[in-house]
C-alpha positions in Angstrom: 89.6 -32.7 234.8 88.4 -31.9 238.3 84.9 -30.9 239.0 86.1 -27.3 239.7 87.8 -27.1 236.4 84.7 -28.4 234.6 82.6 -25.8 236.2 84.9 -23.0 235.2 84.9 -24.2 231.6 81.1 -24.3 231.5 81.0 -20.7 232.8 83.5 -19.5 230.2 81.6 -21.2 227.3 78.3 -19.6 228.5 79.9 -16.2 228.6 81.4 -16.6 225.1 78.0 -17.7 223.6 76.3 -14.7 225.2 78.9 -12.3 223.7 78.4 -13.9 220.1 74.6 -13.5 220.4 75.0 -9.9 221.3 77.4 -9.3 218.3 75.1 -11.1 215.8 72.0 -9.2 217.1 73.9 -5.9 216.8 75.0 -6.8 213.2 71.5 -7.6 212.2 70.2 -4.5 213.7 72.7 -2.3 211.9 72.0 -4.0 208.5 68.2 -3.5 209.0 68.7 0.2 209.8 71.0 0.6 206.8 68.5 -0.9 204.4 65.7 1.3 205.8 67.9 4.3 205.4 68.7 3.5 201.8 65.0 2.9 200.9 64.2 6.4 202.2 67.0 7.9 200.2 65.9 6.1 197.0 62.3 7.4 197.4 63.5 10.9 198.0 65.8 10.8 195.0 62.9 9.5 192.8 60.5 12.0 194.1 62.9 14.9 193.6 63.8 13.7 190.1 60.2 13.5 188.8 59.5 17.3 188.6 62.8 17.8 186.7 61.7 15.2 184.1 58.3 16.8 183.9 59.9 20.2 183.4 62.1 18.8 180.7 59.2 17.3 178.8 57.3 20.7 179.1 60.3 22.6 177.7 60.6 20.1 174.8 56.9 20.4 174.1 57.2 24.2 174.1 60.3 24.2 171.9 58.8 21.7 169.4 55.1 22.4 168.9 53.0 19.6 167.5 52.4 20.0 163.8 49.2 18.4 162.3 49.8 16.5 159.1 48.8 18.4 155.9 45.8 17.0 154.2 46.4 15.2 150.9 46.0 17.5 147.9 42.6 17.2 146.1 43.1 16.1 142.5 40.4 17.5 140.2 40.0 15.4 137.1 40.0 17.2 133.8 36.4 17.4 132.5 35.6 15.6 129.3 33.9 17.3 126.4 30.7 15.5 127.3 30.8 17.4 130.6 32.0 20.7 129.2 29.3 21.1 126.5 26.3 21.1 128.9 28.2 23.3 131.3 28.8 25.7 128.4 25.1 25.8 127.6 24.2 26.3 131.2 26.6 29.2 131.5 25.4 30.8 128.3 21.9 30.7 129.7 23.1 32.6 132.8 24.8 35.4 130.9 23.3 38.9 131.2 22.8 39.6 127.5 22.3 43.3 128.0 25.5 43.9 130.0 28.6 45.7 128.6 30.7 42.9 130.0 29.3 39.8 131.7 30.6 36.4 132.7 29.3 33.1 134.0 31.5 30.3 135.4 34.6 32.6 135.6 35.7 35.8 137.4 37.6 38.2 135.2 40.7 39.8 136.8 41.2 43.6 136.5 43.6 43.3 133.6 41.3 41.1 131.5 38.3 43.3 132.2 40.2 46.5 131.4 41.5 45.2 128.1 38.2 43.8 126.9 36.4 47.0 127.9 38.9 49.0 125.8 38.2 46.9 122.7 34.4 47.3 123.2 34.9 51.0 123.6 36.9 51.1 120.3 33.7 50.1 118.4 31.4 52.4 120.3 33.7 55.4 120.0 33.6 55.1 116.2 29.8 54.8 116.0 29.5 51.0 115.6 27.6 48.4 117.5 29.4 45.2 118.5 28.7 42.1 120.5 30.8 39.1 121.3 30.7 35.9 123.3 33.6 33.6 124.1 33.2 30.1 125.7 36.2 28.4 127.3 36.0 24.8 126.0 38.2 23.6 128.9 35.6 24.4 131.4 32.4 25.8 129.8 32.9 29.3 131.3 31.5 32.1 129.2 32.1 35.9 128.7 29.9 38.2 126.8 29.4 41.8 125.7 25.9 42.7 124.7 25.5 39.0 124.0 21.7 39.1 123.9 21.4 41.8 121.2 20.1 40.3 117.9 22.2 41.3 114.9 22.2 40.3 111.2 24.3 37.2 110.6 25.3 37.7 107.0 27.4 34.7 105.9 28.6 33.8 109.4 25.5 31.5 109.6 26.7 29.3 106.8 29.1 27.1 108.7 26.7 26.2 111.5 24.0 25.5 109.0 26.2 23.0 107.2 27.3 21.4 110.5 23.6 20.9 111.3 23.1 19.1 108.0 25.9 16.7 108.8 25.1 16.1 112.5 21.4 15.5 112.0 22.1 13.1 109.1 20.4 15.3 106.5 23.5 14.6 104.5 25.8 11.6 104.6 29.0 13.5 105.4 31.3 10.4 104.8 29.8 10.0 101.3 30.1 13.7 100.7 33.7 13.9 101.8 34.7 11.1 99.4 32.2 12.1 96.6 31.0 8.5 96.8 28.1 9.1 94.4 27.3 11.7 91.8 24.8 13.3 94.2 27.4 13.3 97.1 29.9 14.9 94.8 27.5 17.7 94.0 26.9 18.4 97.7 30.7 18.3 98.2 31.1 21.1 95.7 28.3 23.1 97.3 29.7 22.8 100.8 33.3 23.6 99.7 32.3 26.7 97.8 30.1 27.9 100.6 32.7 27.5 103.3 35.9 28.5 101.4 34.8 31.5 99.4 31.4 32.2 101.0 29.5 31.6 97.7 25.9 32.8 98.2 24.5 30.8 95.3 25.9 27.5 96.6 24.6 28.2 100.1 21.1 29.0 98.7 21.2 25.8 96.7 21.8 23.9 99.9 19.1 25.8 101.8 16.5 25.3 99.0 17.2 21.5 99.2 17.3 20.9 103.0 15.6 24.0 104.5 15.8 25.2 108.1 14.4 22.1 109.8 17.8 20.4 110.3 19.2 23.5 112.0 16.2 23.9 114.3 16.4 20.2 115.2 20.1 20.6 115.9 19.5 23.6 118.2 16.9 21.8 120.3 18.1 21.5 123.9 20.8 24.1 123.6 18.7 27.0 125.0 18.8 28.9 121.7 16.1 31.6 121.4 17.0 32.8 117.9 17.6 30.4 115.1 17.5 30.4 111.3 14.7 32.3 109.6 15.3 32.2 105.9 18.7 32.1 104.4 20.2 34.5 106.9 18.3 36.5 109.6 19.1 38.0 113.0 20.7 36.1 115.8 22.3 36.9 119.1 26.0 36.4 119.8 25.0 34.0 122.6 23.0 31.8 120.2 25.8 32.0 117.6 28.1 30.8 120.3 25.7 27.9 121.1 25.9 26.9 117.5 29.7 26.8 117.6 29.8 24.9 120.9 27.6 22.3 119.1 30.0 22.4 116.2 33.0 21.8 118.4 31.3 18.8 119.9 30.5 17.4 116.5 33.7 18.2 114.6 36.3 17.4 117.3 34.6 15.3 120.0 34.4 12.1 118.1 37.0 9.3 118.4 39.2 8.5 115.4 37.3 5.2 114.9 33.8 6.9 114.8 31.7 5.8 111.8 31.7 9.3 110.3 35.2 10.4 111.5 36.5 10.8 108.0 33.6 13.1 107.1 34.0 15.2 110.2 37.7 15.7 109.6 37.0 16.8 106.0 34.2 19.2 107.1 36.5 20.9 109.7 39.2 21.2 107.1 36.9 23.2 104.8 36.6 25.9 107.6 40.4 26.4 107.8 41.8 29.7 106.5 38.2 31.0 106.0 37.9 34.0 103.7 38.1 37.3 105.6 38.3 35.6 109.0 39.6 38.0 111.7 39.9 35.1 114.1 42.1 33.1 111.7 44.2 36.2 111.1 45.6 36.3 114.6 46.6 32.7 114.8 49.5 30.7 113.5 49.4 27.8 111.1 50.1 25.3 114.0 46.8 26.1 115.6 43.4 24.8 114.5 41.0 27.5 113.6 37.7 26.5 112.1 35.7 29.7 111.4 33.3 31.5 109.1 33.1 35.3 108.6 30.2 37.2 107.2 29.8 40.7 105.8 27.4 42.9 103.9 27.9 46.6 103.0 24.5 48.2 102.8 22.6 46.0 100.4 19.0 46.1 101.5 20.1 48.6 104.1 21.9 45.9 105.9 25.4 46.3 107.5 27.4 43.6 109.1 31.0 42.5 109.6 31.0 39.3 111.7 33.2 36.3 112.5 32.7 33.2 114.6 34.5 29.9 115.0 36.7 27.6 117.1 40.3 28.0 118.2 42.3 25.0 119.4 46.0 25.3 120.5 48.7 23.6 118.5 49.5 20.0 119.5 46.1 19.4 121.1 44.9 15.8 120.9 42.0 13.6 122.0 39.8 16.6 122.4 36.8 14.4 123.5 38.7 13.4 126.6 40.7 16.6 127.1 38.9 19.6 125.4 41.1 22.6 124.7 40.7 26.1 123.2 37.6 28.2 122.9 34.6 29.2 120.8 34.3 32.9 119.8 31.3 34.7 118.2 31.6 38.4 117.1 28.7 40.3 115.6 29.2 43.9 114.5 28.1 46.5 111.9 31.6 47.8 111.5 31.8 47.2 107.8 35.3 46.6 106.4 36.9 47.3 109.8 39.2 44.3 109.9 41.4 46.3 112.3 38.6 46.5 115.0 37.6 42.8 114.7 41.2 41.6 114.6 42.1 43.6 117.7 39.1 42.2 119.6 40.0 38.6 118.5 43.5 39.1 119.7 42.4 40.5 123.1 40.0 37.7 123.6 42.8 35.2 122.8 45.1 36.9 125.3 42.4 36.6 127.9 41.8 32.9 127.2 45.5 32.2 127.4 45.7 33.9 130.8 42.7 32.0 132.2 
C-alpha cells in the first residue's frame, strides 16, 4: 500500500469511529430520557390511584359500621338456703306492717297487685280483719298485708312451737321419731296428735313440760317482736312468717346425712294434710305442704281462722342448695270462712308462680 492509500484508510477509519460514537451517545441519551419519562408516569399513576383507594376504604367503612363485641352474659348463681334465710329476715324487717299491701325485695306487677288487693277487699267487705305475709324462699323477698297487726294465733302456733323444741334440742327428735324409749314414744304421741288433729290437750301437755323458753330462744336473732305468751297469744303475721322461715330452714335445709335427718323428715311428715288447712287445700299431692291451721269460734270472746306453713313445688330436691317454694302466714277473724282463706291462698300461689 502506498503512502497515499494509507492516509486515505486512516481518514475513513477516523470518520467511521466518529459516526459510531455519535450513534452510541444518541442511543444512551434516548434510553435515559425514556427511563425518566416512565418514572414520572409511574409516580403520576400512583398518586392518582391513592385517592381512589382511600375513597373505597371510606365507602366500605360507611357500608359496614364497626360493631363492638357484646359483653359476656353475667351468670348469677342461685342463692343457697343459708343465704336466703337472712335475706328473708332482713326483708321482713323492712315491711310496712300497717300497709294494705307492702313488699320488700320484690316489685309487684299491676296484675299481682290487683289480684291480691281484690282478695284483701273480700275480707274487709264482709266485715272481717285479715293479714297475711308471704316469703319467697328462692330469694327471701316478702309481701305483706297489714303484716304488723297482732292477731290471736289459736292453734296455728302449735307447729312452730314443736319445731322450736326439736331445733333447740329440748327434745331428741330422732329418738321421738323412732320411739326409741318409753319417754320418746310418749312425746311422739303428743306431737302426732297435736299436729294431725290439733288436739289441745296434747299441746298443753307439751307446753307444761317444756314451757316457752325453747321458742323464745329459737326466735332470737330473727327480729321477732311478738312471741309465745302462754299456750297461745297474739302474734303478727310478720312474726308468724319468721317462725315458718325458721321451720323451713330446719325441716328442709339439712342434708340427707345430717345426724337428725330422720327426725326432721318425720316431723315434716306430721304436718302434711293438716286438718282444716286452706293452704293444703289448693295444692296437689305431688307438692310438699307442711302447714298448721288454727281456729276458735267465740270461746272467751276470741275469734280466729288462721293458717300458715310451707309450700314446695313437686320434684324439688336438695333444698339446702337450691331452695324452692314459699312460706305463707294468714291471720284472720273470718270464722269458718274456708272460702275466703282458700281464695287468698290460691291467689298468693298464683303470684308466687308468676314471680
